[in-house]
Residue, then its C-alpha position, 0 to 999 in steps of 0.5 A: m511517768g518515767s520520762t517525767s521522773a527523768t525530766i525532773a531527775v536531770t533538772v534537779l542535777g543541773g541544779i545541784a551542779y550549779g549550786m556546788l559551783l557556787f559553793v566553791v566560789a562562795a566558800g573563797l568569798a566567805l573566807i575573805v569577807g566573812v573570816m578576814k573581814v575584807m570586802n573583796l568584790a573582785h571575787g567574781a573576776s577571779y572566777l572569770a579569770g579561771t574560766a579564761l585560763a581554761y579556754l587557753f590551756a584545756d584542750g579536750t584532755l584531762a592533761g590540759l585541764a590539769l595544766a589550766l588548773a595548775a596555772g590558775l592556782l599559781a596565778a591565784t596564790v601570787g594574785g591572792a598575796a598581792l591583793a592581801a598586800l594592796l589592802r593591808p593599808l585599808r581598814g574600812h570596808t567601803e575603801q576595800a570595796v571600792v578598790t576591789l570593784g575597781l580591780g574587778g572592772i579591770i579584769a573584766w575589761l581585760f576579758s572583753r578586749f581578749s574575747g571580743g565580747s563574745s563567749l568562749p567555748v571550753p571543751r570537756p575532757g574526752l574522757l568525761d564528755g559522754h552523757l548518762s541517759f535517764a529514760g531518753h534524757g541525757y545528762p553530761i558525765y562531767h557535771l556529775a564529776f565536777i559534783g564530786v569534786a566539789t563535795l571532796i572540796a567541802v569535805a576537805m575545807h570542813q576537816v582543815l577548818h575544824r580538825s586541823i592545826a591550820g584552822i586552830a590557828l586561823r581562828a586564833a588569829i581572828d578571835d584574838p590577834p595579840i594572843a595569837a602573836t604571843l604564841g608565835l602565830s602571825p596574823g598577818r601571814i595567816r590573813t594573807a594566806a586565807i586571802a590567797v587560799g580564797t582567791a585560789l577557790a574562785v580561780g579553780a572553780g573557774v577552771l573546773g566549772a568552765p565547761v558548766l558556766g563558761p568564760a563570757p561577758g557578765v559571768d563575773a558579775t553573776v557569780l559575784t552576786l550569787s555567791l554574796i546571796v550564798v554567803i548571806l544566807g549560809g553565814a560569813g564564817t567557817n560553817i561549811r555545812a551552812l554554806l553548802i546548804a545555801a549554795l544548793i538552795v540558790g543553785m536550785v532556785d536560780y536553775v530551776g527558775a531559768i527553766v521554768l519561769p525565766s522572767l521571774a528567776s531573779f525575782s524568786l531567788f531575792l524573795v528567798v533571801i528576804a524570807v531567810l533574813i526576816t526569819r533570822r530577825q524573828e528568831l534573834r528577837t525571840v532569843v534576845p527580847a527588845 
């Protein structure tokens, strides 16, 4: 009985860690797509770029991981600002999707050339490289640390978006740009900053999540697909709590499904998406009768 409970606990922790990883990436995507109305299909490639930086700089020490994170955040800030400038003349989501999909493809191709088409190992910092034992089952301490960091990010984002001047300025620029401009706010600058922050979240998730879901061909597509599902389920916007719940559901379904029923994992995940969308439609019909 104890062994069974330990197995369940380890599996649940694995699903939570995966869900928290998806949350950080999806939070950036929600900020770009849901809040700033920019269709960014290169978001998964941003995560992939972060994992590649972790491979280059992470050397099994906390200092190496911190260096990789600093390099990633710097690159993401510059890259996000450049992306905002590139997409500024494009108004339609179709045009934005085509351009960002092309950018994502280029980054994926560069990574494939860099890695030789193989997965790249990223060591955990030595201080976090141990395991916690649950009745004979071990669980990586690093994954627990990542859950803690991602939780802090969720709390910080909620506070910034809903309880700070920056959050008020962001919502003002979204809801009524002309009024925001008369108040001295620059919707263009706010838009650029939001895209840069969203990109930084994806790259930062890639750096910190590399020991969890490391650099490998196809990771960008997987992360982008799952993040889009999280945004669909949680709602595109500033509701961090709903986004977190959606990410945990997706992470748990995908992670546990891959262990229990690997051939049906993706199928079961899309069943959840369909069920949620149908439920929302029924709720809308109830509130607003046809």
